[in-house]
PDB file with one MODEL, atoms N, CA, C and O in Angstrom:
MODEL        1
ATOM      1  N   MET A   1      -0.427  -2.578 -11.820  1.00  0.00           N
ATOM      2  CA  MET A   1      -1.211  -3.048 -11.101  1.00  0.00           C
ATOM      3  C   MET A   1      -0.645  -3.583  -9.722  1.00  0.00           C
ATOM      4  O   MET A   1       0.267  -4.406  -9.654  1.00  0.00           O
ATOM      5  N   HIS A   2      -1.209  -3.093  -8.766  1.00  0.00           N
ATOM      6  CA  HIS A   2      -0.932  -3.373  -7.331  1.00  0.00           C
ATOM      7  C   HIS A   2      -1.558  -4.436  -6.845  1.00  0.00           C
ATOM      8  O   HIS A   2      -2.586  -4.817  -7.406  1.00  0.00           O
ATOM      9  N   LEU A   3      -1.112  -5.039  -5.835  1.00  0.00           N
ATOM     10  CA  LEU A   3      -1.962  -6.068  -5.153  1.00  0.00           C
ATOM     11  C   LEU A   3      -1.549  -5.930  -3.814  1.00  0.00           C
ATOM     12  O   LEU A   3      -0.354  -5.721  -3.607  1.00  0.00           O
ATOM     13  N   VAL A   4      -2.498  -6.030  -2.675  1.00  0.00           N
ATOM     14  CA  VAL A   4      -2.385  -6.059  -1.264  1.00  0.00           C
ATOM     15  C   VAL A   4      -2.666  -7.118  -0.671  1.00  0.00           C
ATOM     16  O   VAL A   4      -3.768  -7.637  -0.848  1.00  0.00           O
ATOM     17  N   LEU A   5      -1.791  -7.634   0.110  1.00  0.00           N
ATOM     18  CA  LEU A   5      -1.835  -8.976   0.850  1.00  0.00           C
ATOM     19  C   LEU A   5      -2.139  -8.617   2.230  1.00  0.00           C
ATOM     20  O   LEU A   5      -1.221  -8.225   2.950  1.00  0.00           O
ATOM     21  N   GLU A   6      -3.449  -8.716   2.720  1.00  0.00           N
ATOM     22  CA  GLU A   6      -3.699  -8.252   4.193  1.00  0.00           C
ATOM     23  C   GLU A   6      -3.653  -9.561   5.045  1.00  0.00           C
ATOM     24  O   GLU A   6      -4.206 -10.604   4.695  1.00  0.00           O
ATOM     25  N   TYR A   7      -2.988  -9.415   6.116  1.00  0.00           N
ATOM     26  CA  TYR A   7      -3.032 -10.631   7.218  1.00  0.00           C
ATOM     27  C   TYR A   7      -3.823 -10.054   8.365  1.00  0.00           C
ATOM     28  O   TYR A   7      -3.698  -8.918   8.822  1.00  0.00           O
ATOM     29  N   ALA A   8      -4.673 -11.013   8.773  1.00  0.00           N
ATOM     30  CA  ALA A   8      -5.232 -10.992  10.167  1.00  0.00           C
ATOM     31  C   ALA A   8      -4.360 -11.609  11.056  1.00  0.00           C
ATOM     32  O   ALA A   8      -3.954 -12.734  10.766  1.00  0.00           O
ATOM     33  N   LEU A   9      -3.948 -11.001  12.232  1.00  0.00           N
ATOM     34  CA  LEU A   9      -2.869 -11.558  13.110  1.00  0.00           C
ATOM     35  C   LEU A   9      -3.778 -12.168  14.303  1.00  0.00           C
ATOM     36  O   LEU A   9      -4.908 -11.807  14.633  1.00  0.00           O
ATOM     37  N   ALA A  10      -2.923 -13.260  14.895  1.00  0.00           N
ATOM     38  CA  ALA A  10      -3.410 -13.805  16.188  1.00  0.00           C
ATOM     39  C   ALA A  10      -3.319 -12.935  17.396  1.00  0.00           C
ATOM     40  O   ALA A  10      -2.481 -12.032  17.399  1.00  0.00           O
ATOM     41  N   ASP A  11      -4.046 -13.108  18.348  1.00  0.00           N
ATOM     42  CA  ASP A  11      -3.851 -12.357  19.481  1.00  0.00           C
ATOM     43  C   ASP A  11      -2.534 -12.305  19.941  1.00  0.00           C
ATOM     44  O   ASP A  11      -1.976 -11.281  20.335  1.00  0.00           O
ATOM     45  N   ASP A  12      -1.999 -13.522  19.882  1.00  0.00           N
ATOM     46  CA  ASP A  12      -0.526 -13.628  20.624  1.00  0.00           C
ATOM     47  C   ASP A  12       0.578 -13.606  19.589  1.00  0.00           C
ATOM     48  O   ASP A  12       1.649 -14.195  19.732  1.00  0.00           O
ATOM     49  N   TYR A  13       0.267 -12.947  18.631  1.00  0.00           N
ATOM     50  CA  TYR A  13       1.259 -12.729  17.635  1.00  0.00           C
ATOM     51  C   TYR A  13       2.655 -12.025  17.922  1.00  0.00           C
ATOM     52  O   TYR A  13       3.701 -12.405  17.396  1.00  0.00           O
ATOM     53  N   LEU A  14       2.578 -11.132  18.667  1.00  0.00           N
ATOM     54  CA  LEU A  14       3.817 -10.447  19.231  1.00  0.00           C
ATOM     55  C   LEU A  14       4.619 -11.416  20.161  1.00  0.00           C
ATOM     56  O   LEU A  14       5.846 -11.343  20.232  1.00  0.00           O
ATOM     57  N   GLN A  15       3.890 -12.320  20.866  1.00  0.00           N
ATOM     58  CA  GLN A  15       4.656 -13.167  21.807  1.00  0.00           C
ATOM     59  C   GLN A  15       5.235 -14.229  20.990  1.00  0.00           C
ATOM     60  O   GLN A  15       6.309 -14.654  21.415  1.00  0.00           O
ATOM     61  N   ARG A  16       4.731 -14.827  19.787  1.00  0.00           N
ATOM     62  CA  ARG A  16       5.114 -15.999  19.059  1.00  0.00           C
ATOM     63  C   ARG A  16       5.788 -15.527  18.052  1.00  0.00           C
ATOM     64  O   ARG A  16       6.504 -16.395  17.552  1.00  0.00           O
ATOM     65  N   ARG A  17       5.862 -14.413  17.500  1.00  0.00           N
ATOM     66  CA  ARG A  17       6.701 -14.123  16.240  1.00  0.00           C
ATOM     67  C   ARG A  17       8.071 -14.234  16.191  1.00  0.00           C
ATOM     68  O   ARG A  17       8.591 -14.484  15.104  1.00  0.00           O
ATOM     69  N   GLU A  18       8.704 -14.102  17.112  1.00  0.00           N
ATOM     70  CA  GLU A  18      10.245 -14.123  17.266  1.00  0.00           C
ATOM     71  C   GLU A  18      10.946 -15.364  16.820  1.00  0.00           C
ATOM     72  O   GLU A  18      11.958 -15.292  16.122  1.00  0.00           O
ATOM     73  N   ALA A  19      10.395 -16.583  17.235  1.00  0.00           N
ATOM     74  CA  ALA A  19      10.720 -17.995  16.769  1.00  0.00           C
ATOM     75  C   ALA A  19      10.740 -18.008  15.203  1.00  0.00           C
ATOM     76  O   ALA A  19      11.613 -18.580  14.550  1.00  0.00           O
ATOM     77  N   LEU A  20       9.722 -17.341  14.687  1.00  0.00           N
ATOM     78  CA  LEU A  20       9.544 -17.554  13.080  1.00  0.00           C
ATOM     79  C   LEU A  20       9.971 -16.370  12.385  1.00  0.00           C
ATOM     80  O   LEU A  20      10.088 -16.523  11.169  1.00  0.00           O
ATOM     81  N   ARG A  21      10.247 -15.170  12.866  1.00  0.00           N
ATOM     82  CA  ARG A  21      10.578 -14.020  12.244  1.00  0.00           C
ATOM     83  C   ARG A  21      11.759 -14.077  11.202  1.00  0.00           C
ATOM     84  O   ARG A  21      11.601 -13.412  10.178  1.00  0.00           O
ATOM     85  N   GLY A  22      12.843 -14.745  11.335  1.00  0.00           N
ATOM     86  CA  GLY A  22      14.024 -14.842  10.633  1.00  0.00           C
ATOM     87  C   GLY A  22      13.369 -15.561   9.323  1.00  0.00           C
ATOM     88  O   GLY A  22      13.397 -14.906   8.282  1.00  0.00           O
ATOM     89  N   ASP A  23      12.854 -16.704   9.301  1.00  0.00           N
ATOM     90  CA  ASP A  23      12.419 -17.345   8.134  1.00  0.00           C
ATOM     91  C   ASP A  23      11.398 -16.617   7.312  1.00  0.00           C
ATOM     92  O   ASP A  23      11.396 -16.727   6.086  1.00  0.00           O
ATOM     93  N   HIS A  24      10.395 -15.758   8.059  1.00  0.00           N
ATOM     94  CA  HIS A  24       9.345 -14.840   7.369  1.00  0.00           C
ATOM     95  C   HIS A  24      10.086 -13.849   6.839  1.00  0.00           C
ATOM     96  O   HIS A  24       9.803 -13.555   5.677  1.00  0.00           O
ATOM     97  N   LEU A  25      10.896 -13.292   7.327  1.00  0.00           N
ATOM     98  CA  LEU A  25      11.874 -11.995   6.772  1.00  0.00           C
ATOM     99  C   LEU A  25      12.576 -12.614   5.767  1.00  0.00           C
ATOM    100  O   LEU A  25      12.706 -11.904   4.769  1.00  0.00           O
ATOM    101  N   ALA A  26      13.033 -13.621   5.708  1.00  0.00           N
ATOM    102  CA  ALA A  26      13.930 -14.298   4.501  1.00  0.00           C
ATOM    103  C   ALA A  26      13.019 -14.251   3.251  1.00  0.00           C
ATOM    104  O   ALA A  26      13.303 -13.607   2.241  1.00  0.00           O
ATOM    105  N   LEU A  27      11.934 -14.968   3.407  1.00  0.00           N
ATOM    106  CA  LEU A  27      11.094 -15.078   2.350  1.00  0.00           C
ATOM    107  C   LEU A  27      10.706 -13.687   1.708  1.00  0.00           C
ATOM    108  O   LEU A  27      10.745 -13.455   0.500  1.00  0.00           O
ATOM    109  N   ALA A  28      10.306 -12.749   2.745  1.00  0.00           N
ATOM    110  CA  ALA A  28       9.925 -11.481   2.261  1.00  0.00           C
ATOM    111  C   ALA A  28      11.081 -10.725   1.443  1.00  0.00           C
ATOM    112  O   ALA A  28      10.835 -10.265   0.328  1.00  0.00           O
ATOM    113  N   ARG A  29      12.317 -10.613   2.017  1.00  0.00           N
ATOM    114  CA  ARG A  29      13.186 -10.032   1.513  1.00  0.00           C
ATOM    115  C   ARG A  29      13.658 -10.560   0.036  1.00  0.00           C
ATOM    116  O   ARG A  29      14.002  -9.780  -0.852  1.00  0.00           O
ATOM    117  N   ALA A  30      13.632 -11.958  -0.112  1.00  0.00           N
ATOM    118  CA  ALA A  30      13.751 -12.470  -1.420  1.00  0.00           C
ATOM    119  C   ALA A  30      12.914 -12.010  -2.338  1.00  0.00           C
ATOM    120  O   ALA A  30      13.435 -11.680  -3.404  1.00  0.00           O
ATOM    121  N   ALA A  31      11.519 -11.868  -2.211  1.00  0.00           N
ATOM    122  CA  ALA A  31      10.611 -11.426  -2.819  1.00  0.00           C
ATOM    123  C   ALA A  31      10.800  -9.828  -3.241  1.00  0.00           C
ATOM    124  O   ALA A  31      10.447  -9.408  -4.343  1.00  0.00           O
ATOM    125  N   HIS A  32      11.336  -9.092  -2.331  1.00  0.00           N
ATOM    126  CA  HIS A  32      11.645  -7.787  -2.528  1.00  0.00           C
ATOM    127  C   HIS A  32      12.879  -7.511  -3.195  1.00  0.00           C
ATOM    128  O   HIS A  32      13.054  -6.431  -3.760  1.00  0.00           O
ATOM    129  N   GLU A  33      13.762  -8.426  -3.170  1.00  0.00           N
ATOM    130  CA  GLU A  33      15.006  -8.115  -4.036  1.00  0.00           C
ATOM    131  C   GLU A  33      14.717  -8.681  -5.422  1.00  0.00           C
ATOM    132  O   GLU A  33      15.512  -8.384  -6.314  1.00  0.00           O
ATOM    133  N   ARG A  34      13.598  -9.517  -5.732  1.00  0.00           N
ATOM    134  CA  ARG A  34      13.144  -9.751  -7.020  1.00  0.00           C
ATOM    135  C   ARG A  34      12.242  -8.649  -7.649  1.00  0.00           C
ATOM    136  O   ARG A  34      11.801  -8.699  -8.797  1.00  0.00           O
ATOM    137  N   GLY A  35      12.025  -7.658  -6.762  1.00  0.00           N
ATOM    138  CA  GLY A  35      11.313  -6.568  -7.164  1.00  0.00           C
ATOM    139  C   GLY A  35       9.730  -7.026  -7.151  1.00  0.00           C
ATOM    140  O   GLY A  35       8.998  -6.401  -7.919  1.00  0.00           O
ATOM    141  N   GLU A  36       9.258  -7.854  -6.506  1.00  0.00           N
ATOM    142  CA  GLU A  36       7.961  -8.241  -6.582  1.00  0.00           C
ATOM    143  C   GLU A  36       7.020  -7.752  -5.186  1.00  0.00           C
ATOM    144  O   GLU A  36       5.801  -7.587  -5.242  1.00  0.00           O
ATOM    145  N   LEU A  37       7.705  -7.595  -4.157  1.00  0.00           N
ATOM    146  CA  LEU A  37       7.238  -7.098  -2.896  1.00  0.00           C
ATOM    147  C   LEU A  37       7.868  -5.665  -2.789  1.00  0.00           C
ATOM    148  O   LEU A  37       9.072  -5.413  -2.826  1.00  0.00           O
ATOM    149  N   LEU A  38       6.764  -4.711  -2.640  1.00  0.00           N
ATOM    150  CA  LEU A  38       7.251  -3.227  -2.609  1.00  0.00           C
ATOM    151  C   LEU A  38       7.484  -2.706  -1.066  1.00  0.00           C
ATOM    152  O   LEU A  38       8.512  -2.142  -0.691  1.00  0.00           O
ATOM    153  N   LEU A  39       6.343  -2.996  -0.238  1.00  0.00           N
ATOM    154  CA  LEU A  39       6.391  -2.583   1.162  1.00  0.00           C
ATOM    155  C   LEU A  39       5.704  -3.870   1.989  1.00  0.00           C
ATOM    156  O   LEU A  39       4.947  -4.700   1.486  1.00  0.00           O
ATOM    157  N   ALA A  40       6.098  -3.833   3.209  1.00  0.00           N
ATOM    158  CA  ALA A  40       5.333  -4.875   4.053  1.00  0.00           C
ATOM    159  C   ALA A  40       5.650  -4.497   5.492  1.00  0.00           C
ATOM    160  O   ALA A  40       6.734  -4.018   5.826  1.00  0.00           O
ATOM    161  N   GLY A  41       4.676  -4.731   6.296  1.00  0.00           N
ATOM    162  CA  GLY A  41       4.689  -4.322   7.809  1.00  0.00           C
ATOM    163  C   GLY A  41       3.408  -4.285   8.402  1.00  0.00           C
ATOM    164  O   GLY A  41       2.373  -3.964   7.817  1.00  0.00           O
ATOM    165  N   ALA A  42       3.532  -4.677   9.770  1.00  0.00           N
ATOM    166  CA  ALA A  42       2.286  -4.813  10.586  1.00  0.00           C
ATOM    167  C   ALA A  42       1.788  -3.495  11.091  1.00  0.00           C
ATOM    168  O   ALA A  42       2.569  -2.553  11.226  1.00  0.00           O
ATOM    169  N   LEU A  43       0.453  -3.391  11.390  1.00  0.00           N
ATOM    170  CA  LEU A  43      -0.182  -2.094  11.780  1.00  0.00           C
ATOM    171  C   LEU A  43      -0.217  -2.138  13.227  1.00  0.00           C
ATOM    172  O   LEU A  43      -0.931  -3.028  13.688  1.00  0.00           O
ATOM    173  N   PRO A  44       0.369  -1.408  14.033  1.00  0.00           N
ATOM    174  CA  PRO A  44       0.325  -1.331  15.557  1.00  0.00           C
ATOM    175  C   PRO A  44      -0.817  -0.717  16.273  1.00  0.00           C
ATOM    176  O   PRO A  44      -1.512   0.093  15.659  1.00  0.00           O
ATOM    177  N   ASP A  45      -1.080  -1.007  17.479  1.00  0.00           N
ATOM    178  CA  ASP A  45      -2.059  -0.338  18.349  1.00  0.00           C
ATOM    179  C   ASP A  45      -3.230  -0.429  17.880  1.00  0.00           C
ATOM    180  O   ASP A  45      -3.749   0.551  17.347  1.00  0.00           O
ATOM    181  N   PRO A  46      -3.875  -1.617  17.985  1.00  0.00           N
ATOM    182  CA  PRO A  46      -3.157  -2.988  18.206  1.00  0.00           C
ATOM    183  C   PRO A  46      -2.436  -3.726  17.037  1.00  0.00           C
ATOM    184  O   PRO A  46      -2.660  -3.459  15.856  1.00  0.00           O
ATOM    185  N   TYR A  47      -1.681  -4.538  17.396  1.00  0.00           N
ATOM    186  CA  TYR A  47      -0.964  -5.327  16.298  1.00  0.00           C
ATOM    187  C   TYR A  47      -2.047  -6.561  15.933  1.00  0.00           C
ATOM    188  O   TYR A  47      -2.075  -7.626  16.549  1.00  0.00           O
ATOM    189  N   ASP A  48      -2.820  -6.257  14.954  1.00  0.00           N
ATOM    190  CA  ASP A  48      -3.939  -7.191  14.781  1.00  0.00           C
ATOM    191  C   ASP A  48      -3.881  -7.328  12.988  1.00  0.00           C
ATOM    192  O   ASP A  48      -4.571  -8.265  12.585  1.00  0.00           O
ATOM    193  N   ARG A  49      -3.381  -6.776  12.219  1.00  0.00           N
ATOM    194  CA  ARG A  49      -3.238  -6.542  10.736  1.00  0.00           C
ATOM    195  C   ARG A  49      -1.809  -6.394  10.467  1.00  0.00           C
ATOM    196  O   ARG A  49      -1.026  -5.932  11.297  1.00  0.00           O
ATOM    197  N   ALA A  50      -1.401  -6.880   9.036  1.00  0.00           N
ATOM    198  CA  ALA A  50      -0.390  -6.676   8.457  1.00  0.00           C
ATOM    199  C   ALA A  50      -0.697  -6.489   6.963  1.00  0.00           C
ATOM    200  O   ALA A  50      -1.576  -7.116   6.373  1.00  0.00           O
ATOM    201  N   LEU A  51       0.169  -5.501   6.365  1.00  0.00           N
ATOM    202  CA  LEU A  51      -0.283  -5.160   4.798  1.00  0.00           C
ATOM    203  C   LEU A  51       1.187  -5.481   4.236  1.00  0.00           C
ATOM    204  O   LEU A  51       2.244  -5.121   4.754  1.00  0.00           O
ATOM    205  N   LEU A  52       1.029  -6.214   3.097  1.00  0.00           N
ATOM    206  CA  LEU A  52       1.992  -6.637   2.066  1.00  0.00           C
ATOM    207  C   LEU A  52       1.792  -5.892   0.704  1.00  0.00           C
ATOM    208  O   LEU A  52       0.798  -6.324   0.121  1.00  0.00           O
ATOM    209  N   VAL A  53       2.414  -4.948   0.061  1.00  0.00           N
ATOM    210  CA  VAL A  53       2.225  -4.282  -1.061  1.00  0.00           C
ATOM    211  C   VAL A  53       2.859  -5.087  -2.284  1.00  0.00           C
ATOM    212  O   VAL A  53       4.088  -5.166  -2.267  1.00  0.00           O
ATOM    213  N   TRP A  54       2.207  -5.673  -3.305  1.00  0.00           N
ATOM    214  CA  TRP A  54       3.037  -6.304  -4.394  1.00  0.00           C
ATOM    215  C   TRP A  54       2.982  -5.732  -5.597  1.00  0.00           C
ATOM    216  O   TRP A  54       2.234  -4.762  -5.711  1.00  0.00           O
ATOM    217  N   THR A  55       3.734  -6.179  -6.741  1.00  0.00           N
ATOM    218  CA  THR A  55       3.635  -5.628  -8.137  1.00  0.00           C
ATOM    219  C   THR A  55       3.503  -7.157  -8.787  1.00  0.00           C
ATOM    220  O   THR A  55       3.427  -7.154 -10.016  1.00  0.00           O
ATOM    221  N   ALA A  56       3.470  -8.320  -8.214  1.00  0.00           N
ATOM    222  CA  ALA A  56       3.553  -9.720  -8.776  1.00  0.00           C
ATOM    223  C   ALA A  56       2.310 -10.145  -9.199  1.00  0.00           C
ATOM    224  O   ALA A  56       1.344  -9.445  -8.895  1.00  0.00           O
ATOM    225  N   PRO A  57       2.135 -11.181  -9.857  1.00  0.00           N
ATOM    226  CA  PRO A  57       0.867 -11.594 -10.141  1.00  0.00           C
ATOM    227  C   PRO A  57       0.179 -12.224  -8.984  1.00  0.00           C
ATOM    228  O   PRO A  57       0.780 -12.674  -8.009  1.00  0.00           O
ATOM    229  N   ARG A  58      -0.912 -12.233  -9.116  1.00  0.00           N
ATOM    230  CA  ARG A  58      -1.942 -12.756  -7.988  1.00  0.00           C
ATOM    231  C   ARG A  58      -1.312 -14.249  -7.531  1.00  0.00           C
ATOM    232  O   ARG A  58      -1.106 -14.499  -6.344  1.00  0.00           O
ATOM    233  N   GLU A  59      -1.032 -15.205  -8.597  1.00  0.00           N
ATOM    234  CA  GLU A  59      -0.803 -16.531  -8.143  1.00  0.00           C
ATOM    235  C   GLU A  59       0.636 -16.455  -7.492  1.00  0.00           C
ATOM    236  O   GLU A  59       0.856 -17.361  -6.688  1.00  0.00           O
ATOM    237  N   MET A  60       1.569 -15.625  -7.671  1.00  0.00           N
ATOM    238  CA  MET A  60       2.799 -15.535  -6.805  1.00  0.00           C
ATOM    239  C   MET A  60       2.697 -14.957  -5.373  1.00  0.00           C
ATOM    240  O   MET A  60       3.462 -15.272  -4.462  1.00  0.00           O
ATOM    241  N   VAL A  61       1.585 -14.002  -5.258  1.00  0.00           N
ATOM    242  CA  VAL A  61       1.356 -13.745  -4.055  1.00  0.00           C
ATOM    243  C   VAL A  61       0.689 -14.678  -3.310  1.00  0.00           C
ATOM    244  O   VAL A  61       1.047 -14.818  -2.141  1.00  0.00           O
ATOM    245  N   GLN A  62      -0.322 -15.433  -3.794  1.00  0.00           N
ATOM    246  CA  GLN A  62      -0.814 -16.420  -3.150  1.00  0.00           C
ATOM    247  C   GLN A  62       0.143 -17.598  -2.768  1.00  0.00           C
ATOM    248  O   GLN A  62      -0.112 -18.276  -1.772  1.00  0.00           O
ATOM    249  N   ARG A  63       1.191 -17.840  -3.510  1.00  0.00           N
ATOM    250  CA  ARG A  63       2.004 -18.720  -3.246  1.00  0.00           C
ATOM    251  C   ARG A  63       2.940 -18.377  -1.942  1.00  0.00           C
ATOM    252  O   ARG A  63       3.080 -19.104  -0.958  1.00  0.00           O
ATOM    253  N   PHE A  64       3.505 -17.183  -2.152  1.00  0.00           N
ATOM    254  CA  PHE A  64       3.968 -16.739  -0.818  1.00  0.00           C
ATOM    255  C   PHE A  64       3.136 -16.837   0.498  1.00  0.00           C
ATOM    256  O   PHE A  64       3.552 -17.404   1.508  1.00  0.00           O
ATOM    257  N   ALA A  65       1.914 -16.227   0.389  1.00  0.00           N
ATOM    258  CA  ALA A  65       1.170 -16.509   1.628  1.00  0.00           C
ATOM    259  C   ALA A  65       1.281 -17.879   2.129  1.00  0.00           C
ATOM    260  O   ALA A  65       1.698 -18.176   3.248  1.00  0.00           O
ATOM    261  N   GLU A  66       0.812 -18.836   1.074  1.00  0.00           N
ATOM    262  CA  GLU A  66       0.778 -20.230   1.684  1.00  0.00           C
ATOM    263  C   GLU A  66       2.441 -20.756   2.158  1.00  0.00           C
ATOM    264  O   GLU A  66       2.565 -21.620   3.026  1.00  0.00           O
ATOM    265  N   ALA A  67       3.226 -20.352   1.722  1.00  0.00           N
ATOM    266  CA  ALA A  67       4.500 -20.730   2.344  1.00  0.00           C
ATOM    267  C   ALA A  67       4.930 -19.920   3.446  1.00  0.00           C
ATOM    268  O   ALA A  67       5.932 -20.367   4.004  1.00  0.00           O
ATOM    269  N   ASP A  68       4.521 -18.987   3.865  1.00  0.00           N
ATOM    270  CA  ASP A  68       4.862 -17.922   4.927  1.00  0.00           C
ATOM    271  C   ASP A  68       4.845 -18.823   6.220  1.00  0.00           C
ATOM    272  O   ASP A  68       3.845 -19.458   6.553  1.00  0.00           O
ATOM    273  N   PRO A  69       5.981 -18.829   6.894  1.00  0.00           N
ATOM    274  CA  PRO A  69       5.875 -19.268   8.201  1.00  0.00           C
ATOM    275  C   PRO A  69       4.732 -18.718   9.131  1.00  0.00           C
ATOM    276  O   PRO A  69       4.000 -19.457   9.789  1.00  0.00           O
ATOM    277  N   TYR A  70       4.663 -17.496   9.121  1.00  0.00           N
ATOM    278  CA  TYR A  70       3.485 -16.999   9.822  1.00  0.00           C
ATOM    279  C   TYR A  70       2.047 -17.349   9.546  1.00  0.00           C
ATOM    280  O   TYR A  70       1.185 -17.225  10.417  1.00  0.00           O
ATOM    281  N   VAL A  71       1.796 -17.777   8.357  1.00  0.00           N
ATOM    282  CA  VAL A  71       0.513 -18.448   8.032  1.00  0.00           C
ATOM    283  C   VAL A  71       0.801 -19.935   8.281  1.00  0.00           C
ATOM    284  O   VAL A  71      -0.110 -20.518   8.868  1.00  0.00           O
ATOM    285  N   VAL A  72       1.905 -20.692   7.951  1.00  0.00           N
ATOM    286  CA  VAL A  72       1.891 -22.056   8.345  1.00  0.00           C
ATOM    287  C   VAL A  72       1.620 -22.519   9.688  1.00  0.00           C
ATOM    288  O   VAL A  72       1.029 -23.567   9.952  1.00  0.00           O
ATOM    289  N   HIS A  73       2.212 -21.451  10.765  1.00  0.00           N
ATOM    290  CA  HIS A  73       2.193 -21.887  12.287  1.00  0.00           C
ATOM    291  C   HIS A  73       1.196 -21.232  13.024  1.00  0.00           C
ATOM    292  O   HIS A  73       1.132 -21.275  14.253  1.00  0.00           O
ATOM    293  N   GLY A  74       0.185 -20.446  12.083  1.00  0.00           N
ATOM    294  CA  GLY A  74      -1.042 -19.759  13.005  1.00  0.00           C
ATOM    295  C   GLY A  74      -0.731 -18.614  13.318  1.00  0.00           C
ATOM    296  O   GLY A  74      -1.621 -18.116  14.006  1.00  0.00           O
ATOM    297  N   LEU A  75       0.306 -17.786  13.107  1.00  0.00           N
ATOM    298  CA  LEU A  75       0.199 -16.411  13.570  1.00  0.00           C
ATOM    299  C   LEU A  75      -0.616 -15.531  12.676  1.00  0.00           C
ATOM    300  O   LEU A  75      -0.947 -14.404  13.045  1.00  0.00           O
ATOM    301  N   VAL A  76      -0.928 -15.990  11.577  1.00  0.00           N
ATOM    302  CA  VAL A  76      -1.771 -15.343  10.768  1.00  0.00           C
ATOM    303  C   VAL A  76      -3.114 -16.187  10.618  1.00  0.00           C
ATOM    304  O   VAL A  76      -3.183 -17.311  10.121  1.00  0.00           O
ATOM    305  N   THR A  77      -4.130 -15.469  11.119  1.00  0.00           N
ATOM    306  CA  THR A  77      -5.480 -16.411  11.139  1.00  0.00           C
ATOM    307  C   THR A  77      -6.253 -16.431   9.965  1.00  0.00           C
ATOM    308  O   THR A  77      -7.091 -17.310   9.764  1.00  0.00           O
ATOM    309  N   SER A  78      -5.990 -15.385   9.064  1.00  0.00           N
ATOM    310  CA  SER A  78      -6.769 -15.427   7.630  1.00  0.00           C
ATOM    311  C   SER A  78      -5.895 -14.422   6.789  1.00  0.00           C
ATOM    312  O   SER A  78      -5.089 -13.645   7.300  1.00  0.00           O
ATOM    313  N   TRP A  79      -6.096 -14.505   5.722  1.00  0.00           N
ATOM    314  CA  TRP A  79      -5.520 -13.418   4.867  1.00  0.00           C
ATOM    315  C   TRP A  79      -6.295 -13.323   3.597  1.00  0.00           C
ATOM    316  O   TRP A  79      -6.982 -14.285   3.254  1.00  0.00           O
ATOM    317  N   THR A  80      -6.236 -12.165   2.819  1.00  0.00           N
ATOM    318  CA  THR A  80      -6.672 -11.895   1.691  1.00  0.00           C
ATOM    319  C   THR A  80      -5.829 -11.042   0.527  1.00  0.00           C
ATOM    320  O   THR A  80      -4.906 -10.255   0.734  1.00  0.00           O
ATOM    321  N   ILE A  81      -6.306 -11.355  -0.524  1.00  0.00           N
ATOM    322  CA  ILE A  81      -5.418 -10.556  -1.734  1.00  0.00           C
ATOM    323  C   ILE A  81      -6.436  -9.688  -2.254  1.00  0.00           C
ATOM    324  O   ILE A  81      -7.527 -10.172  -2.553  1.00  0.00           O
ATOM    325  N   ARG A  82      -6.188  -8.352  -2.410  1.00  0.00           N
ATOM    326  CA  ARG A  82      -7.092  -7.439  -3.136  1.00  0.00           C
ATOM    327  C   ARG A  82      -6.139  -6.492  -4.132  1.00  0.00           C
ATOM    328  O   ARG A  82      -5.051  -5.973  -3.881  1.00  0.00           O
ATOM    329  N   PRO A  83      -6.865  -6.460  -5.238  1.00  0.00           N
ATOM    330  CA  PRO A  83      -6.189  -5.309  -6.091  1.00  0.00           C
ATOM    331  C   PRO A  83      -6.284  -3.810  -5.476  1.00  0.00           C
ATOM    332  O   PRO A  83      -7.211  -3.424  -4.764  1.00  0.00           O
ATOM    333  N   TRP A  84      -5.145  -3.015  -5.878  1.00  0.00           N
ATOM    334  CA  TRP A  84      -5.289  -1.797  -5.262  1.00  0.00           C
ATOM    335  C   TRP A  84      -4.917  -0.794  -6.515  1.00  0.00           C
ATOM    336  O   TRP A  84      -3.885  -0.828  -7.185  1.00  0.00           O
ATOM    337  N   ASN A  85      -5.921   0.019  -6.639  1.00  0.00           N
ATOM    338  CA  ASN A  85      -5.945   0.880  -7.708  1.00  0.00           C
ATOM    339  C   ASN A  85      -5.261   2.265  -7.087  1.00  0.00           C
ATOM    340  O   ASN A  85      -5.836   3.178  -6.495  1.00  0.00           O
ATOM    341  N   VAL A  86      -3.790   2.124  -7.423  1.00  0.00           N
ATOM    342  CA  VAL A  86      -3.135   3.354  -6.968  1.00  0.00           C
ATOM    343  C   VAL A  86      -3.226   4.484  -8.055  1.00  0.00           C
ATOM    344  O   VAL A  86      -2.969   4.276  -9.241  1.00  0.00           O
ATOM    345  N   VAL A  87      -3.597   5.644  -7.569  1.00  0.00           N
ATOM    346  CA  VAL A  87      -3.729   6.856  -8.375  1.00  0.00           C
ATOM    347  C   VAL A  87      -2.423   7.986  -8.219  1.00  0.00           C
ATOM    348  O   VAL A  87      -2.183   8.919  -8.985  1.00  0.00           O
ATOM    349  N   ILE A  88      -1.716   7.619  -7.063  1.00  0.00           N
ATOM    350  CA  ILE A  88      -0.559   8.504  -6.859  1.00  0.00           C
ATOM    351  C   ILE A  88       0.599   7.703  -6.557  1.00  0.00           C
ATOM    352  O   ILE A  88       0.443   6.971  -5.580  1.00  0.00           O
ATOM    353  N   SER A  89       1.759   7.642  -7.151  1.00  0.00           N
ATOM    354  CA  SER A  89       2.685   6.823  -6.733  1.00  0.00           C
ATOM    355  C   SER A  89       3.994   7.631  -6.564  1.00  0.00           C
ATOM    356  O   SER A  89       5.019   7.072  -6.176  1.00  0.00           O
TER     357      SER A  89
ENDMDL
END
């Protein structure tokens, strides 16, 4: 089972992210090293969404989002966690 964490990004995301990017990436890299986070990145043109693909339990993904500096400091305006029914991998 995969889960997708989808972030809706603030209009000024690109201007504000640099100050928080190191902490955000450290949190994401730690989850990746544990094998919980498979893929992550923002969708460009426009930069209004980001997707993070997980193999971790929903509660763990929720804790990640709640602790993510991008969420805590308002670069993410809302987020959702949805199951992803992967048919080809």
